[in-house]
N, C-alpha and C positions, 0 to 999 in steps of 0.2 A: 605392512601397515596399510589398512584401508580406511578411507574416509566415508562415513555413513551420514547421509543428509536426511534428517527426519522431516516428514511432510504430512503428518497426521491431520492437522487442521485443514490443509489444502485438500486432502483426499476427501474430506467430508463436506466440502464447500458446495453450496447449491444455488449460487447466484453468479452473474457475470463477475469475472475476476476484477477486483479493484484493490488498491492499497496493499496491505500486507500480503494478501493471498496472491496478488499479481507479482509482487516481488519474489515470493517463495517459488512460484512456478517458473519465473525466468531464471532464477538461480538453479533450480533443479534441471531445467533444460540445458543451460550452459555447462553446468558441472558434468552432466551426462555426455556432452559433446567434447569435453576436454580430454587431455591425455592422462589426467590423474586417475588413480584407481579409486573410483567413487561409486557408491551404491545408494539407492533410495530405500528408506525404511519408514514404516508407520507403526504406531503403537495402538493396538486395539484389543479388547477383551483381555487386558492385563498382560499382554506380551507383545514383543516386537515381531514384525513380519517384513521381509524384503519384498519389494515390488519393482517392476520395470517402469521406465518412462512411458512405454506404450500403454501399460495398464493404467497408469496415472492419467494419461491423456484421454484414454477411452472413458474413464470415470468422469472426467471434467466435461468432455463433449456430451456424454449422456445426461449430465446435470444441466447442460446449457451454459456452462461457465466459460467455455472457449469455443471458437470455431474449430472444425476438424482439421488438424494438421495433415499435410499431404502424405506423411508417412504412415498414417493410420489406414488399415485395410478397409475398403468399402466406404459407403457414405456415412457421415456422422449421424448419430441418432440423438433425438432430444431426450430419450429416457435411457437410464443406465441399462446395460446388458443384464439379463436375468442372473448370470453367474456372478455379477458384481454386488448388486444390492436388491433389496425389495423393501417395500413399505407396507406394513401390516398393522392395522389398528393405530396408525400414527407413530409407530415406533420403528426406527430403521434397524434392520438386521442384515447380516451378511450371509450370502450363499457362497460356499467355497468352491472355487474352480478345482476339479480333480487334479490338475497339474500341480496344485499347491500342497498336496498331501504327502510330499516327499519327506517331511519331517520338520521339527521345530527349528526356528532360526536361532543362531548363536553368534555373538560377536567373537572375534579372536583377540587374544591378549595384545594390548598396545594399540588397538584400533582407535580412530578418532570418531566421535559422535557429535555432529552439529545439530543442536536442538533449536527448533523454531517455535515451540510452544510459548505462549505469552499469557497464560492464565487459565484457570479452571481445569487444570490437569494435575492434581496432586498425586494420582497414581503413577503418572509418567515421571514426576520428580523422584518418587521413591524408587521406581524401576531403574532410572538412570543412576541414582546414588548407589544402588546395589551392584549394578554392572560395573560401575567405576571402581568400587572397592574390590570386587572379585577379579576383574580382568585388567585392572590398571588402564581403563579407557581414559583417553584425553578428551574431556568434555568441553565443547564450545557452545555457549549460549548466544543466540542471536536476539538482540533487544532492539526493537524498533522505536520505542519511546518510553517515557516515564510519566505519561499523562495522569495515571492513577495517583501519582505522588504530587505532581505539580499543579494539576487542575482537577481535583476530585469532583468539583461541583458540576462538571460537564459530563459526568459518567453516571450510570445507574448506581443505586445504593449498594448493590452487591459487588461492584467492580473492585473496590479497594481490597475487600477481603479475598476475592478470587484471584485477582491479578497480583496484588501485593503479597498475598499468602503464597502464591506459586513461587515468586521470586525469592521470598524469604527462605523457602524450602530448597529451591534449586541452586541459588548462588553459592552456598557453602560447599556444594559438590561440583562446582564449575571451575575449570582451569583457565578459561579464556573467554572473553566476551567480544563479540563483533557488533558494532552499531553503525548507524548511518550518517552521523554528523558529530561535529565537535560539541554542539549544543547538547545532544543526547549523551555524549560521553561525560560532560560535566554533571548532568542530572543523575547518571548512573553512579558516578563516583560519590556524589553527595548522598545518594541513597545508601550506599554501602557504609559510609561513615555514620550517618544518622541512625542506622539500624544496628550498628556495632557488628557488622558482618566482616569476615576476613577480606582483605584487599584482593581484587582480581584484576589482572591486566586487561585493558580495554583498547581495542584497535578500531579505528574509523575506516569504514569501507563505503566510499561514495556509490550511491545507486545510479543506475543508468537513467538517462534523461526521459525516455518516452515509453509509455505503454501503448500509446496510440500510434502503433508502428505500421499499420496497414496502409495500403494505397487509398488516398482520399476517394470516398464514394458518396455521391449524392443519391441516396435511395429515394424511391417514390414517396415514402413517408416523410422524409426530411424536405423534399421538394414541395410537398403539399403545404408546408408551413409558410412558404414564401419568405424565408429569412433573408434580410439584407441589412448591412451595417449594424450588426448586433455585437453585444458583449457576451463573453462566454465564462461560465463558472463551472468547474468540474470538481466533484467530490461527493462522497456519501452524504445524504441528507440527515445530518445529526447535529446536535446542539453545538459541538465544539468547532464545526466548520463555519459557524457564525452567519448562517443564512438569515438569521433574524436581523443582523446588522445590515445586510443587503436589503432586506424588506424595508427597514426604517429609512435607508438612504433613498430608495425609490419612492416610498410614501412621502417623504419630506420633499422630494423633487416635485411630486404632484401638487402638494400644498403650496409650494413656492412658485409653481408654474415654470420650473426649470426642465428643459427638454433633455431626456436621457435616452440613449439607444435601447432597443429591446434587449432584455436579459434572457439568455438561454442557460438553464441550469441542467447539468447532466449528472445524475446520481440517484441511486436507489434509496428508498427510505431506510434509515437506520434507527438507532435508539434515540429516544427523547427528541423526536423530530416533529411531533404532532402540531405544536403551536406554530412554528415557522412555516411548515408545509401548508397548513390551512390558510395562513395569512397571505402567503405568496400566490396560492392557487385560487383563492376565493374572494379576495378583496376586489370589489367592482372597480375601484379606482385604477387597478393595475391590469385590468382585462385587456388582452392584446399586447401587453407590455412585457409579461413574464411567461416563459415557456419552460416547463419542467419535463425532462426526458429521462428515460432509463432503459437499460437493456440494449444499448447500441452496440453495433459491431465496431471493431477497431477501425475499419474503413470509414464508417459514419463519423466516429469521433475525430479521426484525422481530418475529415472534410470540415468539421466545425472549427477545429484549430486553424486550419489553413485559411478559412474565409471570415473569421471574426475580425472586428476592429482591434481588439485586445482582450485580455482575460482579467478576471478578478478572483482573488483568493484570500479573503479577510479572516482566515482561521485564527482562533485564539492561540493554538499551540500545535506544533508538528514535530515529529521526530526528524523528518526530512522535508516533505512538502513537494511530492512528485509533480503535481500540476503546475508549480512554478517552473520547474525544469522542462516539463512538456511544452509549456508555452514558449519558452526561449528556444528550444530546439526546432519549433515550428516557425521561428522568426517573429514571434509576437511578444510585445511588452506585457508584463503582468503587474497589476496593482495588487499588492499583497501586504501582509502585516509586518510590522517592525519588531516582531517578537520571536522567541525561540530560534528555530533553524532557518526561517524564511530568508533573512538577509544573507545567510551563508550560501543558500542556493542561488539567489538572484544577483548577489553582488551589486555592482553599480549599474546593472542593466535592467533592473526592475524598479518600480516606484513603490514607496512604502507609506502606510498610514497606520494609525492606531486602530486596532480592532474594536476599541471601546468608544469610537467617535463616529457615528453615522454621518454627521455633517461633514466631517473631513473626508470620508469615503465618497459622499455625494460630490464634493468639490473636485476630488481627484478624477472621478469618472467623467464629470461634466467637462472639465478642462481638457482632458486627453481626447474625449470624443469630438470636441469642437475644434481641435487643432490638428488638421491633417498633416501639416508640415512637421510638427513635432513628432507625430507618430511615424512618419516616413524616416525622419532622422534617427529615431530610436531603433526602428527596424533595421536600418542600415548599419548602425553600431552593433546590434545583436548579430547580424550576419557576418560582420568583420571579426568580432571579438569573442563571441561565445564558442567554447570548445566542447563539442558533443562528447558524451561518454556512453559507452556501450555496455551491455550486460556481460559480454566476454571480458571487458576490462574490469568490471566489478568483481567477477569471479576470480580473475587473475590476482587482483589485490587481496581478496579473501584467502585464496590458497597460499599466497606468499606470507600473509600474516600468520596463518596456522603453522606453516613450516618454520617460520621464524620463532614462534613460541615453542615448538617442539625442540628447537636448537637451544632454547634457553635465553633468547634475546629479549630485550625490553620492547614494548610497543612504541610505535613512532607517532 
């Protein structure tokens, strides 16, 4: 029995890794380093194909998604190797390495397939269903969140049909679900009931604390900003991250002549971000007060975490909320939302506000920024009480959950 870890979406990623893609990459890397019999697989052109971690990382380095790992031969390139991909007429196509022409890939009977797709992949759902029926595959679906169900208003119009449609097709052919929080588990179980889908066992696997795992590095570009005593917000620039709430908090502070520290936002532009991005970057009242950065290295992000006063993360909804954990593992308090999984991540070491109340967010930022003794006490508590969690621990819990399901035990 072999465990196959599907990484199709990660393989096609063309930005710096964040969120789900970052999680998938870290799982792929740790699984490949484990003693388990694990392989990586992607679904393309209507069929599955095995690939190595080296090929996956070469693809990601070429796309600028990660820095070159030391195990990759030669210097990292900003463009994909010709044998991997090409772009012609705006359409991405594959050029096949001659070494891949040994024959089609096939699962073996009784293998485990861990699927990471989360929408827009109806052909994958059908292929998994067929392979499961033909070869008695044990299918594990990784679900990061149910935002399409809980907060459809913060997603594009197509999202419910694509993501919801995928899960409606995929879950009846799923033997086991892995998710990242008890909040997500409740949302998944509610979805199964509301859609009259067969029950599926759901196990919770805590994600590791930090994607900003590099050595802190003050690059010339960061140094040129002259950042001191700043507040940090990390996350893709999209509507559900509630950057609009941060804008209103800072705009309200300007109107009320309340001093707030500079705000540094790290995140690329995602969907439905135009309004909040324009407000935060072009409002003259906030000039010199808000800095928006993207495409940073892990070392640069680690420097920002290490040198900020504290972090803010007023998201409406999260499956996990990695920036909250990142903040704590760097010893910094996080002001975050009192919704979904954020209290689960931060426990009593974070501070909580309603994501729907900019005035409350303003007060929380102002109070913490102006009280150095309180910040020092919070940081001391975080240092004493927060228990870091690694990707190898996450993978260990995931593998144990899979083997427990194979033995017929119930999820914990």
